[in-house]
C-alpha positions as CSV (number, residue, x, y, z in Angstrom):
1,M,23.1,4.1,29.3
2,D,22.1,5.0,32.9
3,R,23.9,7.9,34.6
4,T,23.8,9.3,38.2
5,T,22.9,12.9,38.7
6,P,26.1,15.0,38.1
7,E,27.6,17.3,40.8
8,P,26.5,20.8,39.9
9,E,30.0,22.2,40.8
10,V,31.5,20.4,37.7
11,T,30.8,23.1,35.0
12,P,31.5,22.1,31.4
13,E,32.2,25.7,30.4
14,A,35.3,25.9,32.7
15,P,38.6,26.2,30.8
16,P,41.1,23.3,31.2
17,A,43.6,23.6,34.0
18,D,46.8,21.9,35.0
19,T,45.8,19.1,37.3
20,S,49.2,18.7,38.9
21,D,49.3,22.3,40.0
22,D,45.9,22.0,41.7
23,I,47.0,18.9,43.6
24,Q,50.1,20.6,44.8
25,H,48.3,23.6,46.1
26,S,45.5,21.7,47.7
27,T,47.5,20.7,50.8
28,P,48.6,24.2,51.8
29,L,45.1,25.5,51.4
30,E,43.8,22.8,53.7
31,E,46.5,23.5,56.3
32,A,45.8,27.2,56.4
33,A,42.1,26.6,57.1
34,P,40.8,27.2,60.7
35,A,39.2,24.3,62.6
36,E,35.7,25.6,62.1
37,G,36.3,26.0,58.4
38,V,37.4,22.4,58.2
39,A,34.3,21.4,60.0
40,A,32.2,23.3,57.4
41,E,34.1,21.6,54.6
42,H,33.5,18.2,56.0
43,A,29.8,19.0,56.4
44,V,29.6,20.0,52.7
45,S,31.4,16.8,51.6
46,S,29.2,14.7,53.9
47,E,26.1,16.2,52.3
48,S,27.4,15.5,48.8
49,A,28.3,11.9,49.8
50,E,24.9,11.4,51.3
51,R,23.2,12.7,48.2
52,D,25.4,10.6,45.9
53,G,24.6,7.6,48.0
54,A,20.9,8.2,47.8
55,E,21.0,8.6,44.0
56,E,23.0,5.4,43.6
57,A,20.7,3.5,46.0
58,T,17.7,3.6,43.7
59,P,18.2,2.0,40.2
60,A,14.8,3.2,39.0
61,E,15.9,6.8,39.7
62,E,19.2,6.2,37.9
63,G,17.2,5.2,34.8
64,A,14.9,8.2,35.1
65,A,17.8,10.5,35.5
66,G,19.4,9.0,32.4
67,E,16.3,9.5,30.3
68,A,15.9,13.1,31.6
69,S,19.5,14.2,31.2
70,A,18.5,16.9,28.8
71,E,16.3,18.5,31.5
72,E,19.1,18.4,34.1
73,G,21.4,20.3,31.8
74,T,24.4,18.0,31.6
75,T,26.4,16.3,28.9
76,A,27.0,12.7,28.0
77,S,30.7,12.8,28.9
78,E,30.0,14.4,32.3
79,G,27.3,11.8,33.1
80,E,29.6,9.0,32.3
81,S,32.5,10.4,34.2
82,E,30.6,11.0,37.4
83,E,29.7,7.4,37.8
84,K,33.3,6.7,38.9
85,P,34.6,7.1,42.5
86,A,37.5,9.2,41.2
87,V,35.1,11.9,40.1
88,D,33.5,12.0,43.6
89,I,36.9,12.2,45.3
90,D,38.3,15.0,43.1
91,T,35.1,16.9,43.1
92,D,35.0,16.8,46.9
93,A,38.6,18.0,46.9
94,A,37.6,21.0,44.7
95,S,34.8,21.6,47.2
96,D,37.4,21.5,50.0
97,K,39.4,24.2,48.3
98,V,36.3,26.4,47.9
99,S,35.2,25.9,51.5
100,G,38.7,26.7,52.7
101,A,38.5,30.0,50.9
102,E,35.2,30.7,52.7
103,V,35.9,29.6,56.2
104,E,33.4,32.1,57.7
105,A,30.4,30.4,56.0
106,P,28.2,28.1,58.2
107,A,27.5,24.6,57.0
108,E,24.0,25.6,56.0
109,E,25.3,28.3,53.6
110,A,27.8,26.0,52.2
111,S,25.1,23.5,51.4
112,A,22.9,26.2,49.8
113,G,25.9,27.4,47.8
114,E,26.5,24.0,46.5
115,K,23.0,24.1,44.9
116,E,23.2,27.6,43.6
117,T,26.8,27.4,42.3
118,P,27.9,30.9,43.2
119,F,31.5,30.1,42.5
120,G,31.7,31.8,39.2
121,E,32.8,34.9,41.1
122,A,36.1,33.4,42.1
123,P,38.4,32.6,39.2
124,A,40.7,30.5,41.4
125,V,37.9,28.3,42.4
126,E,36.8,27.9,38.8
127,E,40.3,26.7,37.9
128,N,40.3,24.2,40.8
129,K,36.9,22.8,39.7
130,A,38.1,22.5,36.1
131,A,41.2,20.7,37.3
132,A,39.1,18.3,39.3
133,K,37.0,17.6,36.3
134,D,39.9,17.0,34.0
135,L,41.6,14.7,36.5
136,A,38.3,12.7,36.8
137,V,38.0,12.4,33.1
138,E,41.5,11.2,32.7
139,E,41.0,8.5,35.3
140,S,37.6,7.4,34.1
141,P,37.2,4.8,31.4
142,A,34.4,6.8,30.0
143,A,36.9,9.3,28.7
144,E,37.9,6.9,26.0
145,T,34.5,7.3,24.4
146,D,34.4,8.6,20.8
147,P,34.8,12.4,20.7
148,A,31.7,12.5,18.6
149,D,29.8,11.8,21.8
150,E,31.0,14.9,23.6
151,G,28.0,17.1,24.3
152,D,25.7,14.7,22.5
153,T,23.4,13.9,25.3
154,A,21.9,17.2,26.1
155,T,21.4,18.1,22.5
156,D,20.1,14.6,21.6
157,E,17.6,14.5,24.3
158,D,16.5,18.0,23.7
159,T,15.6,17.1,20.2
160,S,14.1,13.7,21.0
161,A,10.4,13.3,20.5
162,G,8.7,12.7,23.8
163,D,11.4,14.4,26.0
164,G,10.4,17.4,28.1
165,P,11.9,20.8,27.7
166,A,15.4,21.1,29.1
167,G,16.2,23.5,31.9
168,P,19.4,25.7,32.3
169,P,22.5,23.5,32.0
170,D,23.9,24.3,35.4
171,E,20.7,23.8,37.4
172,P,19.4,20.5,38.7
173,A,15.9,19.3,37.7
174,A,13.2,21.2,39.5
175,P,11.6,19.0,42.2
176,G,8.1,17.8,41.7
177,K,8.2,17.2,37.9
178,W,6.3,14.2,36.5
179,R,9.5,12.6,35.4
180,D,11.0,12.8,38.9
181,R,7.8,11.5,40.6
182,H,7.3,8.6,38.1
183,P,10.8,7.5,36.9
184,V,9.7,4.0,35.8
185,A,6.7,5.4,33.8
186,A,8.9,8.0,32.3
187,R,11.4,5.4,31.1
188,N,8.6,3.3,29.7
189,V,7.1,6.2,27.8
190,G,10.6,6.9,26.4
191,W,11.0,3.4,25.1
192,T,7.4,3.5,23.7
193,V,8.0,6.6,21.8
194,T,11.3,5.1,20.4
195,G,9.4,2.0,19.4
196,L,6.7,3.9,17.7
197,S,9.2,6.0,15.8
198,L,11.0,2.9,14.5
199,L,7.6,1.4,13.4
200,L,6.7,4.6,11.6
201,I,10.0,4.7,9.7
202,C,9.6,1.0,8.7
203,F,6.0,1.6,7.6
204,A,7.1,4.5,5.4
205,L,9.9,2.5,3.9
206,L,7.8,-0.6,3.1
207,M,4.3,0.8,2.4
208,P,2.8,-0.2,-1.0
209,T,1.2,2.3,-3.4
210,S,-2.1,0.6,-3.9
211,A,-4.7,-0.3,-1.3
212,P,-5.1,-4.0,-2.1
213,K,-1.4,-4.6,-1.4
214,F,-1.7,-3.5,2.2
215,T,-1.2,-6.9,3.7
216,P,0.8,-8.0,6.8
217,G,3.3,-9.8,4.7
218,V,4.4,-6.6,3.0
219,F,5.5,-5.2,6.4
220,L,7.3,-8.3,7.6
221,R,10.4,-7.5,5.6
222,I,13.8,-5.9,6.1
223,P,14.2,-2.5,4.4
224,V,17.8,-2.0,3.3
225,E,17.3,1.7,3.5
226,A,16.9,1.5,7.3
227,V,20.1,-0.6,7.6
228,L,22.1,1.8,5.5
229,G,20.6,4.8,7.2
230,A,21.4,3.5,10.7
231,A,25.0,2.7,9.8
232,V,25.5,6.3,8.5
233,L,23.9,7.9,11.6
234,I,25.9,5.8,14.0
235,V,29.3,6.9,12.7
236,L,28.6,10.6,12.1
237,P,29.6,13.3,14.7
238,R,26.9,15.1,16.5
239,R,26.2,18.1,14.3
240,P,26.4,16.3,10.9
241,R,24.3,13.5,12.4
242,I,21.5,15.8,13.5
243,A,21.5,17.6,10.1
244,V,21.5,14.3,8.2
245,A,18.7,12.9,10.5
246,I,16.5,16.0,9.9
247,L,17.1,15.9,6.2
248,S,16.5,12.2,6.0
249,G,13.3,12.5,8.0
250,A,12.0,15.3,5.7
251,I,12.8,13.4,2.6
252,L,11.1,10.3,3.9
253,G,8.1,12.4,4.8
254,V,7.9,13.7,1.2
255,L,8.2,10.2,-0.2
256,T,5.4,9.1,2.2
257,V,3.1,11.8,0.9
258,L,3.9,10.8,-2.7
259,N,3.2,7.2,-1.8
260,L,-0.2,8.2,-0.4
261,L,-0.9,10.1,-3.6
262,D,-0.1,7.0,-5.5
263,V,-2.6,5.1,-3.4
264,G,-5.3,7.6,-4.2
265,F,-4.5,7.9,-7.9
266,N,-4.4,4.1,-8.2
267,M,-7.8,3.9,-6.5
268,F,-9.4,6.5,-8.7
269,L,-7.5,6.7,-11.9
270,G,-5.8,3.3,-12.1
271,R,-2.3,4.7,-12.2
272,G,0.3,6.3,-10.0
273,F,0.8,10.0,-9.4
274,N,2.9,11.8,-12.0
275,V,5.0,14.4,-10.2
276,V,5.3,16.4,-13.5
277,L,1.8,16.5,-14.9
278,D,-0.8,15.7,-12.2
279,W,-0.6,18.8,-10.0
280,V,-3.2,20.5,-12.2
281,L,-5.7,17.8,-11.2
282,F,-5.9,19.1,-7.7
283,D,-7.8,22.0,-9.0
284,D,-10.3,19.6,-10.5
285,A,-10.4,17.7,-7.3
286,Q,-11.3,20.8,-5.4
287,S,-14.0,21.6,-7.8
288,Y,-15.4,18.1,-7.4
289,L,-15.4,18.4,-3.6
290,K,-17.1,21.8,-3.9
291,D,-19.8,20.3,-6.2
292,T,-20.4,17.3,-4.0
293,M,-19.8,18.6,-0.5
294,G,-20.5,22.3,-0.8
295,N,-18.1,25.2,-0.4
296,G,-17.6,24.7,3.4
297,G,-17.0,21.0,3.0
298,A,-14.5,21.6,0.2
299,I,-12.6,24.1,2.3
300,G,-12.6,21.8,5.3
301,A,-11.3,18.9,3.1
302,V,-8.5,21.1,1.8
303,I,-7.5,22.2,5.3
304,A,-7.5,18.5,6.4
305,V,-5.3,17.5,3.5
306,V,-2.8,20.3,4.2
307,A,-2.7,19.4,7.9
308,L,-2.2,15.8,7.1
309,V,0.8,16.6,4.9
310,L,2.4,18.8,7.6
311,I,1.8,16.1,10.2
312,V,3.4,13.4,8.1
313,L,6.4,15.6,7.4
314,V,6.9,16.6,11.1
315,L,6.3,13.2,12.6
316,M,8.6,11.5,10.1
317,T,11.4,14.0,10.8
318,L,11.0,13.6,14.6
319,A,10.9,9.8,14.3
320,V,14.2,9.7,12.4
321,L,15.8,12.2,14.9
322,R,14.5,10.2,17.9
323,V,15.9,6.9,16.6
324,S,19.2,8.6,15.7
325,N,19.6,9.9,19.3
326,V,18.8,6.6,20.9
327,M,21.3,4.8,18.7
328,T,24.0,7.4,19.6
329,R,23.4,7.0,23.3
330,N,23.7,3.2,22.9
331,R,26.3,3.2,20.1
332,D,27.8,-0.3,20.8
333,A,24.4,-2.0,21.0
334,A,23.1,-0.1,17.9
335,S,26.2,-1.1,15.9
336,R,25.8,-4.8,16.8
337,V,22.1,-4.7,15.9
338,T,22.7,-3.0,12.6
339,L,25.4,-5.5,11.7
340,V,23.1,-8.4,12.5
341,V,20.2,-7.0,10.6
342,G,22.4,-6.1,7.6
343,T,23.8,-9.6,7.5
344,A,20.2,-11.0,7.6
345,W,19.3,-8.8,4.7
346,V,22.2,-9.9,2.6
347,T,21.5,-13.6,3.4
348,C,17.8,-13.2,2.5
349,A,18.6,-11.4,-0.7
350,A,21.1,-14.0,-1.7
351,L,18.8,-16.9,-1.0
352,G,15.7,-15.2,-2.4
353,L,13.7,-15.9,0.8
354,Q,10.1,-14.9,0.7
355,L,7.0,-14.7,3.0
356,S,3.9,-15.4,0.9
357,G,4.8,-12.9,-1.8
358,P,7.5,-10.2,-1.8
359,G,11.0,-11.1,-0.7
360,I,12.1,-10.5,2.9
361,A,15.1,-8.4,1.7
362,A,13.3,-5.3,0.6
363,R,14.6,-2.2,-1.3
364,T,11.1,-0.7,-1.8
365,T,12.0,2.9,-1.3
366,V,15.1,2.8,-3.5
367,A,13.2,1.1,-6.3
368,R,10.3,3.6,-6.0
369,V,12.6,6.6,-6.2
370,E,14.3,5.1,-9.3
371,D,10.9,4.5,-10.8
372,R,9.8,8.1,-10.2
373,V,13.0,9.5,-11.7
374,N,12.5,7.3,-14.7
375,R,8.9,8.4,-15.1
376,V,10.0,12.1,-14.9
377,Q,12.6,11.5,-17.6
378,A,10.1,9.6,-19.7
379,T,7.5,12.4,-19.3
380,L,9.9,15.1,-20.4
381,K,11.0,13.1,-23.4
382,D,7.4,12.3,-24.3
383,E,6.5,15.9,-24.5
384,A,8.9,16.6,-27.3
385,A,8.1,13.3,-29.1
386,F,4.3,13.8,-28.9
387,A,4.6,17.3,-30.3
388,K,6.1,15.8,-33.4
389,E,3.5,13.0,-33.5
390,A,0.6,15.4,-33.2
391,K,1.8,17.2,-36.4
392,K,1.4,14.0,-38.4
393,D,-2.1,13.4,-39.6
394,A,-3.3,11.0,-42.2
395,F,-6.4,13.1,-42.9
396,G,-4.9,16.5,-42.0
397,G,-4.7,17.6,-45.6
398,T,-7.9,16.1,-46.9
399,P,-10.3,18.7,-48.4
400,G,-13.7,19.0,-47.0
401,D,-15.4,17.6,-50.1
402,Q,-13.5,14.4,-49.6
403,L,-14.5,13.8,-46.0
404,L,-17.5,11.7,-44.7
405,T,-19.1,11.6,-48.1
406,D,-21.2,8.6,-47.2
407,L,-22.9,10.4,-44.2
408,R,-24.1,13.4,-46.1
409,G,-27.6,14.4,-45.1
410,K,-27.5,12.5,-41.8
411,D,-28.0,14.0,-38.3
412,V,-25.1,12.6,-36.4
413,M,-24.9,12.4,-32.6
414,I,-21.7,11.5,-30.8
415,A,-22.6,10.9,-27.1
416,F,-20.3,10.0,-24.3
417,I,-21.8,8.3,-21.2
418,E,-19.8,9.1,-18.1
419,S,-18.0,6.1,-16.5
420,Y,-19.7,3.6,-18.9
421,G,-17.2,0.8,-18.7
422,R,-17.0,-2.9,-19.5
423,S,-17.5,-3.7,-15.8
424,A,-21.1,-2.3,-16.0
425,I,-22.0,-5.1,-18.5
426,E,-19.9,-7.9,-17.1
427,D,-19.5,-7.4,-13.3
428,E,-22.0,-9.5,-11.5
429,A,-22.9,-6.7,-9.1
430,T,-24.1,-4.5,-11.9
431,A,-24.6,-6.8,-15.0
432,A,-28.1,-8.0,-14.2
433,G,-29.7,-4.5,-14.2
434,V,-27.6,-3.0,-17.0
435,D,-28.0,-6.0,-19.3
436,A,-31.7,-6.0,-18.8
437,T,-31.8,-2.3,-19.7
438,L,-29.7,-2.8,-22.8
439,T,-31.9,-5.7,-23.9
440,A,-35.1,-3.7,-23.4
441,K,-33.7,-0.6,-25.2
442,N,-32.4,-2.6,-28.0
443,E,-35.9,-4.0,-28.5
444,A,-37.3,-0.5,-28.4
445,L,-34.8,0.6,-31.1
446,T,-35.7,-2.3,-33.3
447,K,-39.4,-1.6,-32.9
448,A,-38.7,2.0,-34.0
449,G,-36.9,0.9,-37.1
450,Y,-33.3,1.2,-35.9
451,S,-30.4,-1.2,-36.1
452,A,-27.1,-1.2,-34.1
453,K,-23.7,-2.8,-33.9
454,S,-21.3,-2.7,-30.9
455,G,-17.7,-3.4,-30.0
456,W,-15.1,-2.5,-27.4
457,L,-12.5,0.3,-27.2
458,T,-9.6,0.6,-24.8
459,S,-9.7,4.0,-23.2
460,A,-6.7,6.1,-22.6
461,T,-7.8,6.9,-19.1
462,Y,-9.4,5.1,-16.1
463,G,-11.6,6.2,-13.3
464,G,-11.6,9.8,-14.2
465,S,-10.1,12.6,-16.4
466,S,-12.9,12.1,-18.9
467,W,-11.5,14.8,-21.2
468,L,-8.6,12.5,-22.0
469,G,-11.0,9.8,-23.3
470,H,-13.0,12.4,-25.3
471,S,-9.9,13.8,-26.9
472,T,-8.4,10.4,-27.7
473,F,-11.6,9.2,-29.4
474,L,-12.0,12.4,-31.4
475,S,-8.4,13.2,-32.3
476,G,-7.1,9.7,-33.2
477,L,-4.1,10.4,-30.8
478,W,-3.4,8.6,-27.6
479,I,-4.0,11.3,-25.0
480,N,-3.2,9.7,-21.7
481,N,-2.0,12.7,-19.7
482,Q,-2.6,16.4,-19.2
483,N,0.6,17.4,-21.0
484,R,-0.5,15.6,-24.2
485,Y,-4.0,17.1,-23.8
486,R,-2.6,20.7,-23.7
487,T,-0.3,20.0,-26.6
488,V,-2.9,18.6,-28.9
489,T,-5.6,21.1,-28.0
490,A,-3.2,24.0,-28.7
491,G,-2.5,22.7,-32.2
492,E,-4.6,22.1,-35.4
493,H,-4.8,18.3,-35.5
494,L,-8.0,17.2,-37.2
495,T,-10.7,15.8,-34.9
496,L,-13.7,13.8,-35.8
497,T,-16.0,16.7,-35.0
498,G,-13.7,19.0,-36.9
499,A,-13.9,16.8,-40.0
500,F,-17.7,17.4,-40.0
501,K,-17.1,21.1,-39.8
502,R,-14.5,21.1,-42.5
503,T,-17.0,19.7,-45.0
504,G,-19.2,22.7,-44.5
505,A,-22.2,20.3,-44.8
506,W,-23.1,20.1,-41.1
507,R,-23.8,22.6,-38.3
508,T,-21.7,21.4,-35.4
509,V,-22.7,21.9,-31.8
510,G,-21.6,20.7,-28.4
511,V,-23.8,20.0,-25.3
512,M,-21.6,20.1,-22.3
513,P,-23.5,20.1,-19.0
514,G,-20.3,19.3,-17.1
515,V,-18.6,22.5,-18.3
516,Q,-19.2,25.3,-15.8
517,K,-16.8,28.0,-17.1
518,N,-15.3,29.1,-20.4
519,W,-14.1,26.3,-22.6
520,P,-11.6,27.4,-25.3
521,E,-11.2,23.8,-26.5
522,G,-14.5,24.1,-28.3
523,K,-12.6,25.8,-31.2
524,F,-10.1,22.9,-31.4
525,Y,-13.0,20.5,-31.7
526,G,-14.5,22.4,-34.5
527,L,-17.8,23.2,-32.9
528,D,-19.9,26.1,-34.1
529,N,-21.6,26.5,-30.8
530,V,-21.1,25.1,-27.3
531,Y,-23.9,24.9,-24.8
532,D,-22.4,24.6,-21.3
533,S,-24.2,24.3,-18.0
534,R,-24.9,28.0,-17.9
535,E,-26.6,28.1,-21.3
536,L,-28.9,25.1,-21.1
537,G,-31.5,27.0,-19.0
538,Y,-31.6,24.5,-16.1
539,E,-33.4,25.7,-12.9
540,G,-33.4,22.5,-10.9
541,P,-31.0,21.1,-8.3
542,K,-27.7,19.6,-8.9
543,F,-27.3,15.8,-8.4
544,S,-23.9,15.8,-6.6
545,W,-21.3,16.5,-9.2
546,S,-23.7,16.4,-12.2
547,T,-25.1,19.8,-12.8
548,M,-28.4,18.4,-14.3
549,P,-30.0,15.1,-15.2
550,D,-29.2,13.6,-18.6
551,Q,-32.9,13.7,-19.6
552,Y,-33.0,17.4,-19.1
553,A,-29.7,18.0,-21.1
554,L,-31.2,16.0,-24.0
555,S,-34.5,17.9,-23.7
556,A,-32.6,21.2,-23.8
557,F,-30.7,20.0,-26.9
558,E,-34.0,19.3,-28.6
559,R,-35.4,22.7,-27.6
560,L,-32.3,24.7,-28.5
561,E,-31.0,22.9,-31.6
562,H,-32.3,19.6,-32.8
563,G,-36.0,20.5,-32.8
564,K,-35.5,23.7,-34.8
565,K,-35.7,24.0,-38.6
566,R,-32.3,24.1,-40.2
567,D,-30.8,24.5,-43.7
568,K,-28.4,21.6,-43.2
569,P,-28.1,18.6,-41.0
570,L,-26.7,18.7,-37.4
571,M,-23.6,17.1,-36.0
572,S,-23.7,17.2,-32.2
573,E,-21.3,16.1,-29.4
574,I,-23.2,15.4,-26.2
575,I,-21.7,14.6,-22.8
576,L,-24.0,12.8,-20.4
577,T,-23.0,13.2,-16.7
578,S,-25.6,11.6,-14.5
579,S,-23.5,8.5,-14.2
580,H,-20.6,10.5,-12.7
581,Q,-19.4,9.5,-9.2
582,P,-20.4,9.5,-6.4
583,W,-23.6,8.0,-8.0
584,A,-26.0,9.5,-5.5
585,P,-28.6,10.8,-5.7
586,I,-29.7,9.5,-9.1
587,P,-32.4,11.2,-11.2
588,K,-35.4,9.3,-12.4
589,M,-37.0,9.2,-15.8
590,I,-40.1,11.4,-16.1
591,P,-42.4,12.1,-19.1
592,W,-40.6,14.3,-21.6
593,D,-43.3,16.9,-21.6
594,Q,-42.9,17.4,-17.8
595,V,-39.2,18.2,-17.9
596,G,-39.7,21.9,-18.4
597,D,-37.0,24.0,-16.8
598,G,-35.9,21.3,-14.5
599,S,-37.5,22.5,-11.3
600,V,-39.5,19.3,-11.3
601,Y,-36.4,17.5,-10.1
602,E,-36.4,19.2,-6.7
603,G,-38.4,16.5,-5.1
604,I,-36.5,13.7,-6.9
605,E,-33.2,15.1,-5.7
606,K,-34.4,15.4,-2.1
607,A,-35.8,11.8,-2.1
608,G,-32.5,10.5,-3.4
609,K,-29.7,8.8,-1.4
610,D,-27.0,10.6,0.4
611,P,-23.6,10.4,-1.4
612,A,-21.8,9.6,1.9
613,D,-24.1,6.6,2.5
614,V,-23.3,5.2,-1.0
615,F,-19.8,6.2,-2.0
616,Y,-18.0,4.5,1.0
617,D,-20.0,1.3,1.0
618,S,-18.4,-1.2,-1.3
619,K,-21.7,-3.0,-2.0
620,K,-24.0,0.0,-2.3
621,V,-21.6,2.0,-4.5
622,K,-21.6,-0.8,-7.2
623,E,-25.4,-1.1,-7.1
624,E,-25.9,2.7,-7.5
625,Y,-23.3,2.9,-10.2
626,G,-25.2,0.3,-12.2
627,K,-28.5,2.2,-11.7
628,S,-26.8,5.4,-12.9
629,I,-25.7,3.7,-16.1
630,Q,-29.2,2.4,-16.6
631,Y,-30.6,5.9,-16.2
632,S,-28.2,7.4,-18.8
633,V,-28.8,4.6,-21.3
634,N,-32.6,5.0,-20.8
635,S,-32.4,8.8,-21.3
636,L,-30.3,8.5,-24.5
637,I,-32.2,5.7,-26.2
638,D,-35.6,7.1,-25.2
639,Y,-34.6,10.4,-26.7
640,V,-33.6,8.8,-30.0
641,V,-36.8,6.7,-30.2
642,K,-38.9,9.8,-29.5
643,Y,-37.1,12.5,-31.4
644,G,-35.0,10.7,-33.9
645,S,-35.7,10.4,-37.6
646,K,-34.8,8.3,-40.6
647,N,-31.6,10.3,-40.9
648,T,-30.5,9.9,-37.3
649,V,-27.1,8.3,-36.7
650,L,-26.0,7.8,-33.1
651,V,-22.5,6.9,-31.9
652,F,-22.4,6.4,-28.2
653,L,-19.7,5.0,-25.9
654,G,-18.2,5.2,-22.4
655,D,-15.3,7.6,-21.8
656,H,-13.6,5.3,-19.2
657,Q,-14.2,2.6,-16.6
658,P,-15.4,3.6,-13.1
659,L,-12.9,3.9,-10.3
660,A,-11.2,0.8,-8.9
661,S,-13.5,0.4,-5.9
662,V,-16.3,-0.3,-8.4
663,S,-14.6,-1.9,-11.4
664,G,-12.0,-3.8,-9.4
665,S,-8.3,-3.4,-9.1
666,N,-7.5,-5.6,-12.0
667,A,-10.2,-4.4,-14.4
668,S,-9.4,-3.6,-18.0
669,R,-9.8,-0.1,-19.5
670,D,-12.3,-1.3,-22.1
671,V,-15.5,0.6,-22.7
672,P,-18.5,-0.3,-24.9
673,V,-19.1,1.6,-28.2
674,S,-22.2,1.3,-30.4
675,I,-23.4,2.8,-33.7
676,V,-27.2,3.1,-34.1
677,A,-28.8,4.1,-37.4
678,H,-32.3,4.0,-39.0
679,D,-30.7,3.6,-42.4
680,K,-29.3,0.1,-42.6
681,S,-26.8,1.1,-45.3
682,V,-25.0,3.1,-42.6
683,L,-24.2,-0.1,-40.7
684,D,-23.4,-2.0,-43.9
685,K,-20.3,0.3,-44.2
686,I,-18.9,-1.2,-41.0
687,D,-19.9,-4.8,-41.6
688,D,-16.3,-5.9,-41.9
689,W,-15.5,-4.6,-38.4
690,G,-16.9,-7.8,-36.8
691,W,-19.0,-6.0,-34.2
692,T,-21.9,-7.5,-32.4
693,D,-25.5,-6.8,-33.5
694,G,-27.4,-4.7,-31.0
695,I,-26.2,-2.2,-28.4
696,K,-24.6,-4.8,-26.1
697,P,-21.2,-6.0,-27.3
698,D,-20.4,-9.6,-26.9
699,K,-17.5,-10.7,-24.8
700,T,-15.7,-11.9,-28.0
701,A,-16.3,-8.7,-29.9
702,P,-13.1,-6.9,-31.2
703,V,-11.2,-4.7,-28.8
704,W,-9.4,-1.7,-30.4
705,R,-7.5,1.1,-28.9
706,M,-9.7,4.2,-28.6
707,D,-7.3,6.3,-30.7
708,S,-7.8,4.0,-33.7
709,F,-11.5,4.8,-34.0
710,R,-11.2,8.2,-35.8
711,D,-9.3,6.9,-38.8
712,R,-11.5,3.7,-39.1
713,F,-14.7,5.8,-38.9
714,L,-13.4,8.4,-41.5
715,T,-12.3,5.6,-43.8
716,A,-15.5,3.6,-43.5
717,Y,-17.7,6.6,-44.5
718,G,-15.9,7.8,-47.6
719,S,-13.0,9.9,-46.5
720,T,-9.8,10.0,-48.5
721,P,-6.5,10.2,-46.6
722,V,-4.3,13.1,-47.5
723,K,-1.4,13.6,-45.2
724,R,-0.6,17.1,-44.0
C-alpha cells in the first residue's frame, strides 16, 4: 500500500485530546495574532502544501516512501491517514496555532522548526497537534482498518529482510540515501526479496529426502502447510503474529536441516536420519573426514556444516517473517490469494490431480513430521523389546563340548571384506573386473586343492556402519541401529566367535586394522587377543580411510599369529579395509616377501589417484570401487593359497553394500558369502543349503537374512541347541 510522506508535526506519542475544544479555540488564537505573525503562518502552510504537492506528484517516490516507511519512523495508521485532504487541512490548522504562539519567528525559522519539531516544549501545542491528528483519523476511511494494524508498519518493515535500518521515529529520512535516490530500484529489490522468501519457504515445505527425487514435478505442488500458515498469520495481531512467524521460521529451519540429513543418510546408508540414535555417528563421520582430508580439512568441514545449519535457520526465519509482514501490509489481497490457493488445494486433493507423480495437493511436511514422531516412538519401544530378545538364545546354554564338534582341529578364518556387496558382482560398471577376479581366484583355489560354496545374505546395514553387519552376522540378532548394538555388546549373548572360545579348543584372535583406539567389544566377541591398527607394526602410509593395505594386514597376521607354532588350532576374525570408500588411492599387490613393515607402500600411495578426483565422479567412483574389491579378494585368496593348509577353513563375506551413488538407489542389501575348505567333508555338511559351487554365488542362489547364519552354521557343524 503506497503512502505519502507524513507530516513530522503529527506525533504518535501525543495523548488524545478533545477535538471540539481545539476547533473552538483556534479562531481566537488566529484573531489575536499580529499581521506579520499571520504572514509567517501562511508561509509555513505554503511550504507544507508545496512539499505535499511535490510528494504526491511523483508516483515512483510514493512507492519508495511506502517501501521505506520503517526508515522514516512512521506507523501504518499515520501513513494511511495522511493521504486524505482532511489530514492536511487539520495539520495546517495545528501549525497555524503554533505559529500564532510564536509570532516573532521569521518564516525561515518557522520552516526550520517544522523539520526539527521543537514543539515538545509547549504542552498546549502538543495538545493541538494531537487534536488535529485525532480529527483526521476520525474523518479518514483508513481509520476503519483493523486495530491489529496499528503500529504494524514500522515494526514490520524493521524486521523485514532486505529493509534498511530505521531512523528515529520523528525524523524524516536522511537525504541522499540509496532508497531515496533510486525509488524504483528499491521497490524492485523489495519485491525480489519477498519472492525469494516465498520460494525458500515452498522449497523447504516440498523438498524430498532423497537425491533422486529432486525433480521439477516435486516442487510444482501446493503445500497445505503454507496455506494454513498464511491464514493464521493474516488474522493475528502484530505482536503474536511476529512471535508466531519467528517460531514457525525456526521450526521450518530445523525441519529443513533434518531433511538435509535424510538426504545424506539415504545417500550413504540407504535410510533416513534417526533423531534418537544417529547423533553418535557424527563422531565417526568426523573421524572419517580426519582420516581422508587431514585434521585441517576435517575442522574446515565441521565449521562449514555448522555455518550451513545456522544460515538455514536464520534465512528460514527471516523468510517467514518477511512474507508475514508483506501479507499484513496487503491484508485484503493476501486474504483473497490465500482463499483461492486453499480452494485449489481442496479441489486437487478431492480429485486426486497429479503432475507426473505426486499429487498437486501436498502435505509433505505434515506427513514427514508424523513419520518422525512414529519413528521416535518405535525406536523407544524397540529398545525395551530388543533387550528381552537379546536375552533369548537357542545356544546360550550349550556347553562348550557340544559346540562346533565337526570343526575340531581346523584353523578357521572369518573375514569381512569392506563394502563387498551384490552390486560388485552384478552391476555392469564393476561386474566385468570383479567376475574375472573371482573366476581366476576360484581356479587358483581349485588348483591348490580347495573347494568352495557361495550364497547371499541380506545385511542389516547399507553403505556404512560396518560394525552393525559384523555384529548381526556373529550374534544371530538383527542389529540395525546403534542402540541395538550397544544393548547386545553390553550383554552376554553368544557370538559365533564366542562359541569357538567357549569350547576351549581354539585360540581366538581378531585382526582389526580399522580400529584405532581401545575396543572393549573384543571381550563380548570372545577374542583372546585383538590386534588393532596400533599393534600390527605398520610403518607405511594410509590409503585414505584405510590405515593399511589388506595384504599387509594378512602378512602381519601370518607373522604375529598364524605362522607361529601353537598347541591348538586358531580361530581368527579379520576385517579387510582396503575397499572402504572413497576408493582412492588403491594399493597394489606385491610379492609377499617384499611387504616388510609396509614402508614399501610409500611409492604406491603417492602414485595412486586423488580421492577428490574419484569420489565425486559417478563413473570413476564405480570403476575404482570395483578395483578395490578385486584387490581385497586377491589379497585374501592369495594368502590362503600361499599360507593355508589342509586344515584351513575360510568363511568370507561382505559387511554391506557400497553407498547408493555406487550401488544405485534401488539396490538390495544383499552381500555374497562363501565358505572355502581344503577338507571336502567340511562342505558336505552344508550340502543341503543349496549354495553355488565356487566363490561366486549364482543369481538364483538362496538369500538369507544375515542374522540367520549363526544358528545355521552352529547346527551344521555339530552344535546342540540348549536355551539359556
